[in-house]
C-alpha positions, 0 to 999 in steps of 0.5 A: 948261942956259939955258931959252929957252920952249917946252920949248927950252933952250940947253944945254952938253955935258959936257964942255964940247964945245959948246952947242946948241939942245935940243927935247925931245918925245914921241920924245925930243930934237932938237938943232940940233947945237953953236952954234960949228960953224953961225953965229948965223942958222944956229941961230936959223932952225933954232929958228923951223922947230922952233917952227913944227913944234911950232905945227903939231903936229908933233913935230921928233923924230919928223918927224926920225926919219921922214924918215931911215926913209923913207931907209934904206926907199928906200936898201934898196929899190934897183932894184939891191938888188931884182935881187940878192935875186931872182938869189940865191933863185933860184940854188937852182933854177938850179944844178940845170938846169945 
């Protein structure tokens, strides 16, 4: 692991699968992914974004987890999902009236 400051480090995954940028925050670790799969400019941009978030007092790990939760909530609360749940709850009432 090569330290680059502010709780950030270049890490090599075990087994030699690649390297990435890692930030260890309160909620866990945030990584940019394998450097082999992205160009250096993209990795530096992600590093800058993470540092910007840290400077604003935002934990990048918590931010990413929060965004995932919001996406899951949005996917689970579409009109179709809610309509199917309502329909399933109404079927027992309708069976007696047919």
